[in-house]
N, C-alpha and C positions, 0 to 999 in steps of 0.2 A: 336679128329676126331670121328665123329659118325660112329658106326658100326651096321648095321641092324641085327635084330634077324633072324637067318636062318630058323626058324620055322614059320615065320610070315604068310605064305600063308595057313597053315593048319587050321587056325581058321576062315577063310573067305570063303564065297560063292561067286562065280563069275558067272555073267549072261551075255549071249550074248546080245549085244545092237542092237535090231531090227534084220534086215537081214544082218548086217555087220559082219566082221570078228573080231570085237573088243569085248573083255570081260571087263565088269566093275564090281567092287566089289559091293556086295549088299548094303554096307554102304560106302558112300563117305563123305569126310570132306569138308564142306563149310567154306570159310574164310570171310563171310559177316560180322560177329560180332567178336570182341575180337582180331582182327589183325590190328587195327588202330595205329595211331602215338602215342597215349597215353597209349597203352597197354604194359605190360611187355614182352620184347623180349625173355627172358629166358622161360617164360611160353608158348609163341607162339611156340618156338623151341621145347619144350618138348611135346607139343600137336601134332605137326607134326611127331616127332619121334615116339611117342606112337601110333599114327594112322598107320604109315607105319609098325611098328612092329606087329600090329594087322591085317595086310593084307589089309589095306585101301591104295590102290595104286592111287586113284583119288582125286586130290585136286582142288576144284572149286573156281575160283575167278571171278572178274569183274573189269573193269577199274576204277569204282567209289567206290569200297569197301574201307572203312576206318573206321572212318574219320581220316585224310582228304582224299579226293579222291586220289586214287593211292597208299595210304599207305600200304594196304594189299599186293599188288603186290611187292612193294619195300621190305617189310619185308619178304615175301616169297622168294624173290630173295636172301636176306641175308642168309636165312636158307639153301637154295640150295648151296650157296657159302661156307658155313661153314661145309658142310658134306653131306647133303642129295642129292646134285647134282651129286654125284658119282654114284647114282642109277637112273640117268635120264631115262635110257632105260626101267626101271621097273615102271616108274611113268606115270600117265595120268594127264596132266596139262591142265585145261580149263580156258578160260577167255571170257569176253563178252564186247559188246559195244552197246549202245542204249539209255542210260539215260544221263542226263546232266553231262558233264565232264569238259569243259572249256568254257570261255566266248566267246561271238560272235555267228554268225550264223552257224558255222561249227563244233560245239562241242556237237552235240545231234542228236538223231533219227537214220536214216538209209541211209543217202546219201553215195555215193561212197567216197566222200571227207572225211567224218567223219570216216567211218569204217576202211579205210586203215590207216589213220593217227593214229587212236586210237590203232589199233593193233600194229603198229610200236612202239608207246610209251610203250605199255604193255610189248612187248618183251624186250625193253631196261630196263624197271624197274625190270623185273625178271631175266635178264641176260641169256635168252635162245634164241635159233635160231628159234624155232617154238613152237606152242602149239599143243596139241593133238586134242582138240576140241575148235573151235571158234564159239560162239553163237551171233546171233542177239538178243539183250536183250528184245526187245519189238517191236510189229508191229508199223510201221510208216504210219499214215494215209495220209501223203502228198507226200512222195517220191514214185514214181512208184515201184511196187513190183518187176518188172523185173530188175530195177537198183540195188536194194538190193540183189536180188538173184544172178545176174551176178557178183556183187562185191564179194560175198561170194565164188562163184565158182572160181573166179580169185585168191582169197587168197589161196585156196588150190593148184591151179595150179602153183602158185609162191612159194610154199614150206613153207608158213608161218603158215599153219595149216594142219593137216592130215585129219580131219573130220569137218563137219559143223553141228551146232545145232541151234535151235531157242528156245526162251523162251517167255512165256506169250502169245503165239499164241493159239487161240481157235481152235475148230475143223475145221470150215470153212476156217480160215486163214491158218491153217496147210495144208489143201487140196490144196489150191491155190498155195502156195509156193512149196509144194512137187511136183506138176505137172511141174513147171519150172525146179526144180532141176533134175527131171527125164529126161527131154528133153536135159539137158546139161550134164548129167552123173556126177553130183555132188555127192560126198559121204556124203549125208545128212542122219544122223542116229538117231537124238534124239530131243525131245522137253522137255524143263524144265518147270514144272508147279507147282503151290502151290497145296498141297493135304494133307489132314489129316482126322481124324475121324470127325472133326468139319467143314472142308471145302472140299466139295466133288464135286466141279464144273466140274472136268474132267469126272465124271460119268454122270452128268446131261446134259452136252453139247455134250456128245458122243465121246469125244476125246479118252478116255481110250480104248473103244472098237475099234474105228477106227484105232488107232495106232497098236494095237495087230494084227488086220486083214491085215494091210498093211506094216508090217515089219519096224515100226518106234519105237525106244526105248522111254521110258519115265523115266525121273529122277525127283523126287519130292523134293520141298523145303518146309520149315516150317512144317515138319511132326509132331512136338509136339505143333503146334499152339502157337508159341512164348513162350513156357513154360507152357501153360495151361494144357497140357496133361502130367503133371508130378505131383509129390506129393507136389509141392510148394504151390498150391492154395487150398488145401483141407480144410484148416481152415481159409480162408481169404487171404488178400494181405500182404505178408511180407514187412517189411520196406526196405529190401535190394533187392527186386525184380526188374525186368526190368521195370515194370510199374512205380515204385517209382524213380528209378535211371536214366531212359532214357525216356520212354514214347513216343518215336517216332513211334513205330510199334505196341505196345500192350497198349491199352487205358484202363483206369480204368472201363469204362462203359461196357467193354467186359466181365468183371467178375461179372455177376449178379447171383441172387439166382438160376435161372433155369440152367445156365451153371455149377455152382458149384455142383448142384444136379446130373447132368449128369456125371461130373468128378468123384464124389464119387461113383456112381454106377459102372462106368467103372473100378475104382480102386478095387472094390470088386471082379470083374471078374478076374482082373490081379492077385490078391492074390491067387485065386483059381487055376490059371495056374502056380503059382510059379514064377511070374514075377513082376517087378515094373510096374507101369502104363506106364512109358516112354517106357520100353521094349515092352509091349504089343501094344502100339500105333504104334511103328515102325514095329513090326511083322505084324500087321493088314494091313499095306500098301502093304506088299509083299504076302498077303494071296492067291491071284489068279494067281501068277506067270506071271503077265502082266506088272509089274513095274520093270524096269531094276535096278534102284538103288535109295536109300533113302539118301538125303543129310542131314547130321546132323551138327549142330553148337555145339561148346563147349567153356567153359570158363576155364576148367582145364582138365588135362589128365584123371583123374578118370572117368569123364563123358563119355569119348570116350570108355574106357574099359567097362563100364556098358552098353552102347548102343550096342556095338558089341556082348555083352552077349545074346542079344535077339535072335541071330541066332540059339541058341540051341533049340528054340521052336517057329517056325514060322507057324505051322499048327493050324487050328482052327476047332473044331467040328461044325457040323451044329447047334447044340444047342447053342454053344457060339456065332456063327454068328447071330443067331436069337435074342439072348438076347442083343447083341451089337446094332443091328439095331433097336430094340424096344426102347432102351435108346436114340439113336441118332435121331430117327424120332419124 
């Protein structure tokens, strides 16, 4: 039986999610990679235990995380059943629906039919009665926005989720659905977007500033740019890297000489700060106090411990900020 470390909360920073009453850990664990049907269950379990013992209370999933689709939720459900579930009231569990999940016309996008059916399946796979945050995973260009918003509102009112989030919505799309949620009184609290030193779309499209001004939390995924912002690629592409072994999300042409030069220059600054490049890249996302949480992925418990270690130094001098911007621009 798993027993949590009683000191787990002392090593974590918790941030208020927008204008809501919910606090999220500055670092959350995403189960996008390494929780599929072919992964080691013992390693998955140890990663979740390590995360919780380090104060990571938020575990982020989606209906299609695997492979195969649904496998991450099933495995997380097993981890809950084997011990972690006794701490359910200390956990934030989130899941999503919006991408391809099953065959036919009802297993995708943002219709009422799909969202309700998908969440019901997710709850069964994880063996829980509700999730803390349910996200619409991506905007649907065909389904009326009012239908999607009303369905998400009904999901909360039916007790299947406590809060609502959206993912991959840009600033204009966020404004549109936030207006609907406000009129319905929906507890909409967060947008999940890709953000890193190498991908800064939420700055250029204005979402980052808008969310802060309007009480909407932001949680970011791919903060290490699929591993580019680590020491893995300082000297080329390792044979055991994700590019070589998977290749679905990080392509070889992304690792060009210009990108490697930037990574090496950033690594020099990280060394001067007494951090690994990964730690600095995570801390940089939190630099302005307008990002609620950073979603990390991991393949082993030691990576989680290392990532959480960045919280000991999340402030940047103006000189460091200027040097980093010069490198990235």
